C-alpha positions in Angstrom: 9.0 18.0 -8.6 10.0 16.3 -11.8 7.2 15.8 -14.4 7.7 12.0 -14.5 6.6 11.7 -10.9 3.5 13.8 -11.5 2.7 11.5 -14.5 3.2 8.4 -12.3 0.6 9.7 -9.8 -1.9 10.4 -12.6 -1.5 6.9 -14.0 -2.1 5.4 -10.6 -5.2 7.6 -10.2 -6.4 6.5 -13.6 -6.1 2.9 -12.6 -8.1 3.5 -9.5 -10.8 5.5 -11.3 -11.0 2.9 -14.1 -11.5 0.1 -11.6 -14.2 2.1 -9.8 -16.0 2.9 -13.0 -16.0 -0.8 -14.1 -17.1 -1.8 -10.7 -20.0 0.8 -10.6 -21.2 -0.2 -14.1 -21.1 -3.9 -13.1 -23.1 -3.3 -10.0 -25.7 -1.2 -11.7 -26.1 -3.7 -14.6 -26.2 -6.7 -12.2 -28.8 -5.0 -10.0 -30.9 -4.4 -13.1 -30.7 -8.1 -13.9 -31.5 -9.0 -10.3 -34.5 -6.7 -10.3 -35.9 -8.2 -13.5 -35.4 -11.8 -12.4 -37.0 -11.0 -9.1 -40.0 -9.6 -10.8 -40.2 -12.6 -13.0 -40.0 -15.0 -10.0 -42.7 -13.0 -8.2 -45.0 -13.3 -11.2 -44.1 -17.0 -11.4 -45.0 -17.6 -7.7 -48.2 -15.6 -8.0 -49.2 -17.8 -10.9 -48.2 -20.9 -8.9 -50.5 -19.8 -6.0 -53.4 -19.2 -8.4 -52.8 -22.6 -10.0 -52.9 -24.2 -6.5 -56.2 -22.4 -5.7 -57.6 -23.6 -9.0 -56.7 -27.2 -8.5 -57.8 -27.3 -4.9 -61.3 -25.8 -5.7 -61.8 -27.9 -8.9 -62.7 -31.5 -9.3 -59.6 -33.6 -9.7 -60.8 -35.4 -12.8 -61.2 -32.1 -14.7 -59.0 -32.0 -17.8 -58.0 -28.4 -17.0 -56.8 -29.4 -13.5 -54.3 -31.9 -15.1 -53.1 -29.3 -17.5 -52.6 -26.6 -14.8 -50.9 -29.1 -12.5 -48.5 -30.2 -15.2 -47.8 -26.9 -17.0 -47.7 -24.6 -14.0 -47.3 -26.4 -10.6 -45.0 -29.2 -11.7 -43.1 -26.7 -14.0 -41.8 -24.8 -11.0 -38.4 -26.4 -10.6 -36.4 -23.3 -9.3 -38.3 -21.3 -6.7 -38.4 -23.0 -3.3 -42.0 -23.1 -1.9 -43.8 -24.6 1.1 -47.6 -25.0 1.2 -49.3 -25.1 4.6 -52.8 -25.0 5.9 -54.3 -22.4 8.2 -52.9 -24.3 11.3 -49.4 -24.3 9.9 -49.4 -28.0 8.9 -47.1 -28.6 5.9 -49.0 -29.9 2.9 -46.2 -29.7 0.3 -42.7 -28.5 -0.3 -40.8 -28.1 -3.5 -37.3 -27.2 -4.7 -35.7 -27.4 -1.3 -32.3 -29.1 -0.9 -33.1 -31.3 2.1 -30.6 -33.9 3.4 -31.4 -37.5 2.7 -32.3 -40.0 5.4 -34.4 -37.6 7.6 -37.1 -38.9 9.7 -40.6 -37.4 9.3 -40.1 -35.4 12.5 -36.7 -34.1 11.4 -38.0 -33.2 8.0 -40.9 -31.3 9.6 -38.6 -29.4 12.0 -36.3 -28.5 9.1 -39.2 -27.2 7.0 -40.5 -25.2 9.9 -37.1 -23.4 10.1 -37.3 -22.8 6.4 -40.7 -21.2 6.8 -39.3 -18.8 9.4 -36.6 -17.8 7.0 -39.1 -17.4 4.2 -41.3 -15.1 6.3 -38.3 -12.7 6.7 -37.8 -12.6 3.0 -41.3 -12.5 1.6 -44.8 -12.3 3.0 -46.8 -15.5 2.4 -49.4 -15.7 -0.3 -52.9 -16.5 1.0 -55.0 -19.0 -0.9 -58.7 -18.5 -0.2 -60.5 -21.8 -0.3 -64.0 -20.6 0.6 -66.0 -21.1 3.8 -63.3 -19.4 5.7 -60.7 -22.0 4.9 -57.3 -20.9 3.5 -53.8 -22.1 2.7 -50.5 -20.3 2.7 -47.6 -20.4 0.2 -44.2 -19.5 1.6 -41.3 -19.0 -0.8 -37.8 -17.6 -1.1 -35.5 -16.6 -3.9 -34.3 -19.3 -6.3 -30.7 -20.3 -6.0 -29.7 -18.5 -9.2 -31.3 -15.3 -8.0 -29.5 -15.6 -4.6 -26.2 -16.1 -6.4 -26.9 -13.2 -8.7 -27.5 -11.0 -5.7 -24.1 -11.8 -4.3 -22.4 -11.7 -7.7 -21.7 -8.0 -7.7 -19.8 -8.3 -4.4 -17.7 -11.1 -5.8 -17.1 -9.2 -9.0 -16.2 -6.0 -7.0 -13.7 -8.0 -5.0 -12.2 -9.4 -8.2 -12.0 -5.9 -9.8 -10.6 -4.5 -6.6 -8.0 -7.2 -6.5 -7.0 -6.7 -10.1 -6.9 -2.9 -9.5 -4.6 -3.4 -6.5 -2.4 -5.8 -8.4 -2.2 -3.4 -11.4 -1.5 -0.5 -9.0 1.4 -2.3 -7.2 2.7 -3.8 -10.5 2.9 -0.3 -11.9 4.6 1.0 -8.7 7.0 -1.9 -8.8 7.9 -1.3 -12.4 8.4 2.4 -11.7 10.6 1.7 -8.7 12.6 -0.8 -10.8 13.0 1.8 -13.5 14.1 4.4 -11.0 16.6 1.9 -9.5 18.1 1.3 -12.9 18.5 5.0 -13.4 20.0 5.4 -9.9 22.4 2.5 -10.4 23.4 3.6 -13.9 24.0 7.2 -12.9 26.0 6.1 -9.9 28.2 3.6 -11.8 28.8 6.1 -14.6 29.7 8.8 -12.1 32.2 6.5 -10.4 33.6 5.5 -13.8 33.9 9.1 -14.9 35.7 10.1 -11.6 38.2 7.3 -12.1 40.3 8.9 -14.9 40.8 12.5 -13.4 41.4 10.8 -10.0 44.2 8.7 -11.3 45.6 11.8 -13.0 45.5 13.8 -9.7 47.2 11.0 -7.8 50.0 11.0 -10.4 50.3 14.8 -10.2 50.6 14.6 -6.4 53.3 12.0 -6.6 55.1 14.3 -9.1 54.9 17.3 -6.8 56.1 15.2 -3.8 59.1 14.1 -5.8 59.8 17.7 -7.0 62.3 19.6 -4.8 60.4 22.9 -5.5 57.0 21.8 -4.3 58.0 18.9 -1.9 57.4 21.0 1.3 54.5 23.1 0.1 51.3 22.7 2.2 49.3 22.6 -1.0 50.6 19.2 -1.8 49.2 17.8 1.5 45.9 19.6 0.9 45.8 18.1 -2.6 46.2 14.7 -1.0 43.3 15.3 1.3 41.1 16.2 -1.7 42.3 13.1 -3.5 41.3 10.9 -0.6 38.0 12.7 -0.5 37.4 11.9 -4.1 38.3 8.3 -3.5 35.6 8.1 -0.8 33.1 9.7 -3.1 34.0 7.2 -5.9 33.6 4.4 -3.4 30.2 5.7 -2.4 28.9 5.8 -6.0 30.4 2.3 -6.6 28.4 0.9 -3.7 25.1 2.1 -5.2 23.5 -0.9 -6.9 25.7 -3.3 -5.1 25.1 -5.0 -1.8 27.2 -3.0 0.7 29.1 -4.7 3.4 27.6 -3.8 6.8 29.8 -4.0 9.9 29.4 -3.2 13.5 30.7 0.3 13.7 30.8 3.0 16.4 27.9 5.3 15.5 29.2 8.2 17.5 32.6 8.1 15.8 31.1 7.9 12.3 28.8 10.8 13.0 31.6 12.9 14.6 34.0 12.2 11.6 31.3 13.3 9.1 30.7 16.5 11.1 34.4 17.2 11.4 34.6 17.1 7.6 31.6 19.4 7.2 32.7 22.0 9.8 35.5 23.4 7.7 33.4 23.4 4.5 30.3 25.3 5.5 29.6 28.7 7.0 31.3 29.3 10.3 28.0 30.7 11.6 26.7 27.2 11.7 27.3 25.4 15.1 27.6 21.6 15.0 27.1 19.4 18.1 27.2 15.6 18.4 25.8 14.0 21.5 25.2 10.4 22.6 22.7 9.2 25.1 24.2 5.7 24.9 27.4 4.4 26.3 30.4 5.3 24.2 31.4 2.5 21.8 27.7 1.6 21.0 27.7 0.0 17.5 25.2 -0.5 14.7 25.4 -2.5 11.5 26.3 0.0 8.8 28.5 0.9 5.9 30.7 3.8 6.9 31.1 5.7 3.6 27.4 5.4 2.9 26.2 6.6 6.3 28.7 9.5 6.2 27.1 10.4 2.9 23.6 10.3 4.4 24.7 12.6 7.3 26.4 15.0 4.9 23.3 15.2 2.7 21.0 15.9 5.6 23.3 18.4 7.1 23.9 20.2 3.8 20.2 20.5 3.4 19.9 21.9 6.9 22.6 24.5 6.2 20.7 25.6 3.2 17.4 25.8 5.2 19.1 28.0 7.8 20.7 30.3 5.2 24.1 29.5 6.6 23.3 30.6 10.2 22.1 28.4 13.1 22.8 25.1 14.8 22.7 21.4 13.9 22.6 18.9 16.6 23.1 15.1 16.2 21.8 12.9 19.1 22.4 9.2 19.3 19.8 7.2 21.3 17.8 3.9 21.4 15.3 3.7 18.6 12.8 1.2 19.8 12.2 -2.5 19.2 13.5 -3.4 22.6 16.7 -1.5 22.0 17.5 -3.4 18.8 17.7 -0.2 16.8 19.9 2.8 17.1 18.4 6.2 16.3 20.4 9.1 15.0 18.4 12.3 15.3 19.6 15.3 13.2 18.0 18.6 14.3 18.4 22.0 12.7 17.1 25.4 13.5 16.1 26.1 9.9 12.9 27.1 8.2 11.0 23.9 8.9 8.9 21.9 6.5 5.2 22.5 5.9 3.0 19.6 6.8 1.8 19.4 3.2 5.4 18.7 2.0 6.3 16.1 4.6 5.4 13.2 2.2 7.3 14.6 -0.7 10.6 15.8 0.7 12.2 12.4 0.0 11.0 12.2 -3.6 13.5 12.8 -6.4 13.2 16.3 -7.7 11.9 18.0 -4.6 14.0 21.0 -3.8 13.5 24.6 -2.4 16.7 25.8 -4.0 17.0 27.6 -7.3 19.8 25.3 -8.2 20.1 21.6 -7.6 18.6 18.4 -8.6 16.7 17.6 -5.4 18.4 14.2 -5.1 20.1 14.5 -1.7 17.3 13.4 0.6 16.0 10.9 -1.9 19.5 9.3 -2.1 19.8 9.4 1.7 16.5 7.6 2.1 17.4 5.0 -0.5 20.7 4.3 1.3 19.1 3.8 4.7 15.9 2.0 3.6 17.3 -0.2 0.9 21.0 -0.8 1.8 20.8 -0.7 5.6 17.3 -2.2 6.1 16.6 0.8 8.3 14.4 3.8 8.1 14.8 7.6 7.4 11.9 9.9 8.1 11.0 13.4 9.4 10.5 12.9 13.1 9.5 16.5 13.8 9.2 19.8 11.9 7.6 23.2 12.5 7.7 26.1 10.1 10.0 28.8 11.4 11.6 26.6 14.1 13.4 23.7 12.5 13.3 20.0 11.6 14.5 16.7 13.0 15.3 13.9 10.7 15.6 10.4 12.3 17.9 7.7 11.0 17.1 4.2 12.3 19.8 1.6 12.2 19.8 -2.0 13.3 22.0 -2.6 16.3 
C-alpha cells in the first residue's frame, strides 16, 4: 500500500487518541473539583447542623445565638436543606426552588417529595435536643455541584463531537485531494493520448489510400486499435466530469466487454456471461465506464488465476424491490484473505510485482461516485475464488 495512505490512518488515529487524552484529563480534573467541593459542602452542612443545635438549645436573647444564626445558618444560600422534627413535621426549608402560589398543603407535599429524594442522596443529620428529643436535617447537593457532576459528560460530548468533526474533515480533505489527483491524472492522460491518436488516424488514412497497403489486413487491425484508443481516451475524459447515464442493456454491455477481453488474455481462461433476468433488461449506466470496470475486474481475476481458470458473469436482481441490477463477476482464482477484504479497493493495493494497484480503486470510484451504485466483494475464499458484485440502478 502506498505510504500516503498509511500516514492518513496514523493521523486519524492521532486525532482519536488526542481526543481521548483530552477527555480523560478533563474528567479526572473535574472529578477532583467535584470531590473537593463535595467535601466542602459536607463540612458546611455539618456546621449548619451544629449551629442549629446550638441555637435551639440556647436562650434566644443570647448574643452568640444571633451571631451563629447570622453568620452560619443565614449564610447558607447554596445547599438545599429541610429541617424536620422526630415525627417528620417540616420546621424549615432553605435554598429550594419552589413554585410560587402554592397552598400550604401543596408546599408540604412538594417538600415531602424533596425529603424522599434527599434520603437517597445523603443520610439525614440527627440533631440531639436532649430528653430524647431530636430533629433531622435533610440536604442535597447544591445546584453548582450538581452541574459540575454532569459537566464532564457535557464536555466529553463536546470533545467527541469536535473529534468526529475533525476526523471527517480530515477524511473529506484527503478524499478531495485524491479526487484532484485522479481527475488531473485522467485529464492529462486523455490529453497525452490525443496527439499520438491523431497521428495514428492519419497514418491509417495514408495506408488506406496507398495501393500497396490498401488491402492488407494490418490496416483493418490498426483501425480496431485506433477505435480502442478512442474509447480509452473517452473513458479518461469522463473522469472528473458528470457522465451521461442512459438506460442500457446490461447483458449486451457485459458481453461486449468480454468479447474484447477473450482475444487478449490466455486461451486457458474460460469466460461465460449469464442473465437470470429477461433479455433486454436495462440499467442506468455509462457504457464506456462500465466496460472499463468489467475489464479491470476481469484482468485482476486473470492475474489471480495465473492465466488458467474460469470467469463467470451473472446478471440478476440486486434488491431494493428489484430497483437495482446486480452484476456478479466470479473467478476461480486464489481468493482474498479476510484481512485484506477492506483494503483491496484502496489505491496502491496489489499482489503483483508490477502495477500501480489502481484498477479496483478506479472501478469502485466509477461505480460508487459516477453511477451512484456500489462495488464490493460479495464472496471470497482462499484457494477457491472471489465474487465481485456491481450494483446498478435500474
